[in-house]
C-alpha positions in Angstrom: 0.0 0.0 0.0 1.4 3.3 -1.1 2.1 5.8 1.8 0.0 9.0 1.9 2.2 12.0 2.1 1.0 14.6 4.7 3.7 17.2 4.4 6.7 18.0 2.3 9.3 20.7 3.0 11.8 21.3 0.2 15.0 23.5 0.4 13.9 25.3 3.6 16.3 28.0 4.9 16.1 30.4 7.7 18.4 33.0 9.2 18.0 35.9 11.7 20.5 38.6 10.7 23.9 37.0 10.4 22.9 33.9 12.3 21.9 31.1 9.9 19.8 28.5 11.7 19.5 26.0 8.8 19.9 26.0 5.1 18.4 23.9 2.3 16.6 21.5 4.7 14.2 18.9 3.2 11.8 16.8 5.3 8.7 14.8 4.5 6.2 13.0 6.8 3.8 10.3 5.7 0.5 9.3 7.2 1.0 7.1 10.3 4.7 8.0 10.8 5.9 9.1 14.3 8.9 11.2 13.7 11.4 12.7 16.2 13.5 15.7 15.2 16.9 15.8 17.0 19.4 18.7 16.9 21.5 20.8 19.2 20.0 23.7 21.1 20.1 26.9 19.1 20.0 25.2 15.7 16.5 26.2 15.0 14.3 23.2 15.9 11.5 25.3 17.2 11.7 27.7 14.2 11.5 24.7 11.9 8.4 23.4 13.7 6.8 26.8 13.4 7.5 26.8 9.6 6.1 23.3 9.2 3.0 24.3 11.2 2.5 27.3 8.9 3.1 29.8 11.7 6.4 31.2 10.1 7.8 31.7 6.6 11.1 30.3 5.4 13.6 32.7 3.8 13.7 30.2 0.9 12.1 26.9 0.0 8.5 25.8 0.4 6.1 23.5 2.2 3.3 21.5 0.6 0.5 19.9 2.6 -2.1 17.2 1.8 -5.4 18.8 0.9 -7.7 19.2 3.9 -5.0 18.2 6.4 -5.9 19.2 10.0 -2.8 20.2 12.0 -2.5 20.6 15.7 0.6 22.2 17.2 1.9 22.2 20.8 4.5 25.0 21.1 7.1 25.1 23.8 5.4 28.1 25.4 1.7 27.9 24.5 -0.5 31.0 25.0 -4.3 31.4 25.6 -6.5 34.4 26.1 -6.0 35.0 29.9 -9.6 35.9 30.4 -10.9 32.5 29.1 -12.0 29.9 31.5 -10.3 26.5 31.2 -13.5 24.8 29.9 -13.8 27.5 27.2 -10.2 27.1 26.1 -10.7 23.3 25.8 -14.0 23.5 23.9 -12.3 25.7 21.3 -11.1 22.3 20.0 -12.2 22.1 16.3 -13.2 18.6 15.4 -16.5 17.1 14.1 -17.5 15.9 17.6 -17.1 19.2 19.3 -18.9 21.0 16.4 -21.8 18.6 16.6 -22.0 18.8 20.4 -22.1 22.7 20.2 -24.8 22.5 17.5 -26.8 20.1 19.5 -26.6 22.2 22.7 -27.5 25.3 20.8 -30.5 23.6 19.2 -31.8 22.6 22.6 -31.8 26.2 23.7 -33.8 27.4 20.7 -37.6 27.7 20.4 -39.6 24.5 19.8 -41.0 24.3 16.3 -41.3 21.4 13.7 -38.2 22.6 11.7 -36.1 22.6 14.9 -37.4 19.2 15.9 -36.3 17.7 12.5 -32.9 19.4 12.9 -32.6 18.1 16.5 -33.4 14.6 15.3 -30.7 14.8 12.6 -28.2 16.0 15.3 -29.1 13.2 17.6 -28.5 10.7 14.8 -25.2 12.4 14.1 -24.2 12.4 17.8 -25.0 8.6 17.9 -22.9 8.0 14.7 -19.9 9.9 16.1 -20.3 8.3 19.5 -20.3 11.8 20.8 -22.4 10.8 23.9 -19.2 9.4 25.3 -17.2 12.4 24.3 -17.5 14.1 27.8 -16.2 10.9 29.4 -13.2 10.8 27.1 -12.5 14.4 27.8 -12.7 13.8 31.5 -10.2 10.9 31.2 -7.7 13.2 29.4 -8.2 16.0 32.0 -7.8 13.6 34.9 -4.6 12.1 33.5 -3.1 15.5 33.0 -4.4 16.7 36.4 -6.5 19.6 35.0 -9.1 20.0 37.7 -10.9 23.4 38.0 -12.6 23.9 34.6 -14.0 27.3 35.8 -10.6 28.8 36.6 -9.4 31.6 34.5 -6.3 30.9 32.3 -4.7 34.0 33.9 -4.5 32.1 37.3 -2.7 29.1 35.9 1.1 28.4 36.2 3.3 28.0 33.1 3.2 24.2 33.6 -0.6 24.1 33.9 -0.9 26.2 30.7 1.3 23.7 28.9 -0.8 20.8 30.1 -4.0 22.6 29.1 -2.6 23.1 25.6 -1.7 19.4 25.4 -5.2 18.4 26.6 -6.7 20.6 23.9 -4.6 18.9 21.2 -5.6 15.4 22.4 -9.3 16.4 22.3 -9.0 17.9 18.8 -7.9 14.6 17.3 -6.2 16.3 14.3 -4.7 14.3 11.4 -1.1 15.6 12.0 0.2 16.6 15.4 3.4 18.6 16.0 4.8 18.6 19.5 7.6 20.8 20.9 8.9 19.3 24.1 5.6 17.6 25.1 7.0 16.1 28.3 8.1 19.3 29.9 6.0 20.1 33.0 4.6 16.6 33.1 5.4 14.3 36.0 6.4 10.7 35.3 2.9 9.2 35.7 1.6 11.8 33.1 4.4 11.0 30.7 3.8 7.3 30.9 0.1 7.8 30.4 0.8 10.1 27.3 3.2 7.5 26.0 0.5 4.8 26.2 -2.1 7.1 24.7 -0.1 7.9 21.6 1.0 4.3 21.3 -2.6 3.2 21.0 -3.7 6.0 18.6 -3.4 5.8 14.8 -1.9 9.2 14.7 0.8 11.0 12.7 3.4 12.8 14.9 6.4 15.1 14.5 8.0 15.9 17.8 11.0 17.5 19.4 11.8 15.8 22.7 14.8 15.2 25.0 13.0 12.3 26.7 14.8 9.3 25.3 12.5 6.6 26.7 9.5 8.5 25.3 11.2 8.9 22.0 12.3 5.2 21.8 8.8 3.9 22.7 6.9 6.0 20.2 9.0 7.0 17.2 9.5 5.0 14.1 11.8 7.5 12.4 14.5 9.9 13.6 15.5 13.0 11.7 18.8 14.5 12.8 20.1 17.9 11.8 23.9 18.2 12.3 26.3 20.7 10.7 23.4 21.9 8.5 22.8 18.4 7.0 19.8 16.2 7.4 20.2 12.5 8.3 17.1 10.2 8.4 17.0 6.9 10.3 14.0 4.6 9.8 13.7 3.2 13.3 13.4 4.1 16.9 16.0 5.8 19.1 18.0 2.6 19.8 18.3 2.0 16.0 19.3 5.6 15.5 22.1 5.3 18.1 23.5 2.2 16.4 23.4 3.7 12.8 24.8 7.0 14.0 27.7 5.3 15.6 28.4 3.5 12.3 28.2 6.8 10.4 30.6 8.5 12.9 33.1 5.7 12.5 33.0 6.1 8.7 33.4 9.9 9.1 36.4 9.4 11.4 38.2 7.5 8.6 37.3 10.2 6.1 38.3 12.8 8.7 41.8 11.3 9.1 42.3 11.1 5.4 41.1 14.7 4.9 43.3 16.0 7.8 46.4 14.2 6.4 45.7 15.6 2.9 45.1 19.1 4.5 48.6 19.0 6.1 50.2 18.4 2.7 48.1 21.1 1.1 48.9 23.6 3.9 52.7 22.9 3.3 52.2 23.6 -0.4 50.3 26.8 0.3 53.2 28.1 2.5 55.9 27.2 -0.1 53.9 28.3 -3.1 55.3 31.5 -5.0 53.1 34.6 -5.1 52.4 34.2 -8.9 49.4 32.0 -9.3 48.8 30.0 -12.4 45.3 28.8 -13.4 46.3 25.4 -12.2 47.5 26.6 -8.8 44.4 28.8 -8.4 42.3 25.7 -8.8 44.4 24.0 -6.2 44.0 26.9 -3.8 40.2 26.6 -4.2 40.4 22.9 -3.5 42.5 23.7 -0.4 39.8 25.9 1.0 37.1 23.3 0.3 39.2 20.6 1.9 39.8 22.9 5.0 36.0 23.3 5.3 35.4 19.5 5.0 38.1 18.7 7.5 36.8 21.2 10.1 33.3 19.7 9.8 34.5 16.2 10.1 36.9 16.8 13.0 35.5 15.4 16.2 33.9 18.0 18.6 35.8 18.8 21.8 35.1 16.2 24.4 32.6 17.0 27.2 34.4 14.7 29.7 35.7 16.9 32.4 36.4 16.4 36.1 36.2 19.4 38.4 38.3 20.0 41.5 35.6 19.2 44.0 35.7 21.0 47.4 37.0 18.5 50.0 34.2 16.6 51.8 34.5 15.7 55.5 32.9 12.7 57.3 29.7 14.5 58.3 27.6 15.2 55.1 24.0 16.0 55.8 21.4 14.6 58.2 17.6 15.2 58.3 15.9 14.5 61.6 12.1 14.1 61.8 11.6 17.1 59.4 8.1 18.4 59.0 6.9 21.2 56.7 3.2 22.2 56.4 1.4 24.8 54.3 -2.0 25.6 56.0 -3.3 22.2 57.0 -1.3 20.2 54.3 2.1 18.7 55.4 4.2 18.3 52.3 7.1 16.8 54.3 5.9 14.7 57.2 8.4 13.3 59.7 11.2 12.6 57.2 14.6 11.4 58.4 17.7 10.5 56.4 21.5 10.5 56.8 23.4 11.1 53.6 26.6 9.2 52.9 29.6 10.2 50.8 29.2 9.8 47.1 25.4 9.0 47.2 23.4 9.6 44.0 19.7 9.9 44.8 16.8 10.4 42.5 13.6 12.1 43.6 10.3 11.1 41.9 6.6 11.7 42.5 3.6 13.6 41.1 3.7 17.4 40.7 2.8 19.3 43.9 3.8 16.6 46.4 6.6 18.6 47.9 9.8 17.6 46.0 11.1 21.2 45.6 10.1 22.0 49.2 12.4 19.3 50.4 15.3 20.7 48.3 14.7 24.2 49.7 14.7 22.8 53.3 18.0 20.9 52.6 19.7 24.0 51.2 18.2 26.1 54.1 16.2 28.3 51.7 13.2 27.4 53.8 13.0 26.5 57.5 11.2 23.3 58.6 8.2 23.6 61.0 9.7 20.8 63.1 12.8 18.7 63.1 16.5 19.5 62.3 18.7 19.8 59.2 22.3 19.2 60.2 24.9 20.1 57.5 28.6 19.2 57.7 31.0 22.1 57.9 32.8 21.1 54.6 29.6 20.8 52.6 29.3 23.2 49.7 26.0 23.0 47.9 25.5 23.6 44.2 21.7 24.2 43.6 20.3 24.2 40.0 16.7 25.5 40.4 13.9 24.6 38.1 13.0 28.3 37.5 16.5 29.1 36.2 18.6 32.2 36.8 18.1 35.9 36.0 20.9 37.1 33.7 21.2 40.5 32.0 20.0 39.9 28.4 22.6 42.3 27.1 25.5 40.4 28.7 27.8 38.3 26.5 27.9 34.5 27.0 31.6 34.6 27.9 31.0 37.4 30.4 28.4 35.3 32.4 31.2 32.8 33.0 34.1 35.2 33.5 32.1 37.2 36.0 32.4 34.1 38.3 36.0 33.2 37.3 38.4 33.7 34.3 39.8 30.2 34.9 38.2 27.0 36.3 40.3 24.6 38.4 40.1 20.9 37.4 41.2 17.8 39.3 45.0 17.3 39.8 45.7 21.0 39.8 44.8 21.5 36.1 43.2 24.7 34.9 41.1 25.6 31.9 40.0 29.0 30.6 36.4 30.1 30.6 36.3 29.7 26.8 37.5 26.1 27.1 34.9 25.4 29.7 32.2 26.7 27.4 33.4 24.6 24.5 33.3 21.4 26.7 29.6 22.0 27.1 28.7 22.6 23.5 29.2 26.4 23.3 31.5 26.8 20.2 33.8 29.8 19.9 31.5 31.7 17.6 28.8 31.8 20.3 31.0 33.2 23.1 30.4 36.9 22.2 26.6 36.4 21.5 24.3 38.3 23.8 22.2 36.2 26.2 19.1 37.5 24.6 20.0 35.7 21.4 20.2 32.2 23.1 17.4 29.7 22.8 15.6 28.5 25.9 17.8 25.3 26.1 21.0 27.3 25.7 20.1 29.6 28.5 19.4 26.7 30.8 22.7 25.1 29.8 24.5 28.3 30.6 22.9 28.5 34.0 24.0 24.9 34.6 27.6 25.8 33.9 27.4 28.7 36.5 26.4 26.0 39.1 29.0 23.4 38.1 32.0 25.8 37.8 31.8 26.7 41.6 33.0 23.2 42.4 30.3 22.1 44.8 30.6 18.8 46.6 26.9 18.3 47.1 25.0 18.9 43.8 21.2 19.4 43.8 19.5 19.5 40.4 15.8 20.3 40.1 14.5 19.3 36.7 17.9 19.8 34.9 16.9 18.1 31.7 14.1 20.5 30.6 14.9 22.0 27.2 18.4 20.5 27.0 19.3 18.8 23.7 20.2 15.1 23.8 23.9 15.6 23.1 24.2 18.0 26.0 22.4 15.5 28.2 24.9 12.8 27.3 27.8 15.2 28.3 26.0 16.1 31.5 25.4 12.5 32.4 29.0 11.5 31.8 30.1 14.4 34.0 27.7 13.4 36.8 28.7 9.7 36.6 32.3 10.8 37.5 31.2 13.3 40.0 32.7 12.1 43.4 30.4 14.2 45.6 26.7 13.7 46.6 24.1 14.1 44.0 20.4 14.8 44.5 18.2 14.9 41.4 14.5 15.8 40.8 13.6 14.7 37.3 10.8 13.3 35.2 13.4 12.0 32.7 13.4 8.3 33.3 16.5 7.6 31.2 18.5 10.3 33.1 17.3 8.8 36.5 18.2 5.3 35.5 21.7 6.2 34.4 22.5 8.2 37.5 20.6 7.2 40.6 21.6 4.5 43.1 18.3 4.8 44.9 15.1 6.9 45.0 13.1 9.1 47.3 9.6 8.3 46.1 6.9 10.9 46.9 3.9 8.5 46.9 1.6 11.3 48.0 1.8 14.7 49.7 4.0 14.2 52.8 4.5 10.4 52.1 8.2 9.9 51.2 9.7 6.4 51.0 13.3 5.4 50.2 13.5 2.8 47.4 16.8 0.9 46.8 17.1 0.9 43.0 16.7 3.0 39.9 13.4 4.2 38.4 12.8 1.3 36.0 13.4 -1.2 38.8 10.9 0.7 41.0 8.3 0.7 38.2 8.8 -3.1 37.5 8.3 -3.7 41.2 5.1 -1.7 41.2 3.7 -3.6 38.2 4.6 -6.9 39.8 2.7 -5.9 43.0 -0.3 -4.8 40.9 -0.4 -8.2 39.0 -0.3 -10.1 42.3 -3.6 -8.3 43.3 -6.2 -9.7 41.0 -8.3 -7.3 38.9 -11.5 -9.0 40.0 -10.7 -8.3 43.7 -9.9 -4.7 42.9 -13.3 -4.2 41.2 -15.2 -5.9 44.0 -13.5 -3.7 46.6 -14.3 -0.6 44.6 -18.0 -1.6 44.0 -18.8 -3.1 47.4 -17.9 -0.9 50.3 -17.0 -2.7 53.5 -19.8 -2.6 56.1 -17.6 -2.0 59.2 -16.9 1.6 59.8 -13.5 1.1 61.3 -12.3 -0.6 58.1 -13.7 1.9 55.6 -12.8 5.2 57.0 -16.3 6.4 56.3 -18.8 7.7 58.8 -22.2 5.9 59.1 -23.8 8.8 57.2 -21.2 8.5 54.4 -21.7 4.8 54.1 -25.4 5.3 53.6 -24.8 8.1 51.1 -22.4 5.7 49.1 -25.1 3.0 49.0 -27.7 5.5 47.9 -25.4 6.8 45.2 -24.9 3.3 43.7 -28.6 2.9 43.4 -29.1 6.4 41.9 -26.3 5.9 39.4 -27.8 2.6 38.2 -31.3 4.1 37.8 -29.9 7.1 35.9 -27.9 4.8 33.6 -31.1 2.9 32.8 -33.0 6.1 32.2 -30.3 7.4 29.9 -30.4 4.2 27.8 -34.2 4.4 27.5 -34.1 8.1 26.5 -31.4 7.5 23.9 -33.3 4.6 22.4 -36.5 6.7 22.1 -34.7 9.7 20.5 -33.0 7.5 18.0 -36.2 5.7 17.0 -37.4 8.7 15.1 -41.1 8.2 16.1 -41.4 10.9 18.8 -43.6 14.0 18.1 -41.6 17.3 18.0 -42.6 18.4 21.5 -41.8 15.0 23.1 -38.5 14.9 21.3 -37.5 18.2 22.7 -38.6 17.1 26.2 -36.7 13.9 25.9 -33.5 15.7 24.7 -33.8 18.2 27.6 -34.2 15.3 30.1 -31.3 13.5 28.6 -29.1 16.5 29.3 -30.3 16.6 32.9 -29.6 12.9 33.4 -26.1 13.3 32.0 -25.4 16.2 34.4 -26.8 14.3 37.4 -24.7 11.2 36.4 -21.6 13.3 36.2 -22.2 14.9 39.6 -23.1 11.6 41.4 -20.2 9.7 39.8 -17.8 12.3 41.0 -19.2 12.1 44.6 -19.1 8.3 44.4 -15.4 8.3 43.4 -14.7 10.8 46.2 -16.2 8.5 48.8 -14.7 5.4 47.3 -11.2 6.8 47.6 -11.8 7.0 51.4 -12.2 3.2 51.5 
């Protein structure tokens, strides 16, 4: 079966002033493909996505789209009208189901006459054909999984992370033909990421995404497009396949590089010896020399990111937490937590958003005082704290100045020193970027620069709060290699499962607000253990426990009144479900007179609203069991 082409980009180029982001790029995406775009920060990934989504124009080249193609785009920093309510922002989703539901609800509100009754009957049949009666339930599942609760809240009151999740929910509801995602896992906790991964895996959907989450990428994508040194490399396979084939390509390039560099040495000697007078033949050789120099410089391996800092000496006493408690109003986000850190520990911190992970870091670094308990820090401990919200740097300052304002030289292990410029190069800031203003950097480059300001102070206890957000995969590999060799203590909050698996010896798991457990293993081991426990508890038993509340008050946690309410709710829900089925059957029969049809439709709306309200209350009480 021939593939259906959704989008073709041919000869795309884009520059801002003297900075060329990319030149003569060609990409195509076919129906059903799930494509990941990989490139370094600052090479124009977001700009390219904007062009492919039709939100920006290339300087040269063109894009063609399949006729009638519906595209949804999740930008890195989505924006909504701040005055909209969450429900209004979500219902702006433009698909056949939402349009039909809006028409149906509008028809119910209009005056009763025979023409409207016929229109209502047609809409009811359309709702049935589209299975739109279940639409609200599907929307609820998406909102619940992405932890979007208050649908009446104004967008202006939401945090940046909540706005990103709202935009993602809107895209999932829209069910477009082609979905473009720019860092979709940012601001999602691990449970949300795993849900989203499963959601996309089950959907017959065409995706183009930029993501640094390597497990997410490997599980979903069947093609990798890499942009490197202005060239496009396509790999038909997942992330593991891409790594294997890229290694083969690099080995081949290394052989070519060695040949090119050897030939360049000979040509350089000839250029130095050559007389001033140039024949046509020698001019051709000079041109070849310059081309060869360009080729060799591109093939020459990048400066290694492996670097060991001269860590501040660490004494015997590291850090001890004794019965630490921290509450906000009546909620204790850290509740009687104790732990004694040992030299060289690498600890990962995982858990849902809002359970107190950042609060614990602030208590450890004494940015916040606990309500109860003690934090005892060794005299030799020097913290390096990378915060999730980044750093404020003067936008007009040069990149090199951000580093030299701290130190002109950085001390490495064994009394070696490197310059600020060398330090920047180690972490993927090439020479030509050193005099760029901070304002010109991409979001990922700014976060990387902030990370360097933390690392270069030679801490012996390093705390990283979501360090992987917006970093490109190459920088992540360099950072991981650096942290693996880091001899001090390491504490990481991250939703990047690959990052946690490579670096953590054990985990602090925030199972709920204030409930912190120490797990001896990495994240994948923890998840496998959870799945094994879930399998050992039969599904049938779980359903029975959910449907049949225990009768004894001391075992349910419900009051006598709440037990009675729960039993009544079960009876009410069953009755409403039956009434809903009867009403739907009558409306679809096409035999009701116009006035009875309108009455049945109105009652159907009332039944659905009551079902929703009673189901929410039933779930609330069931959770107390």
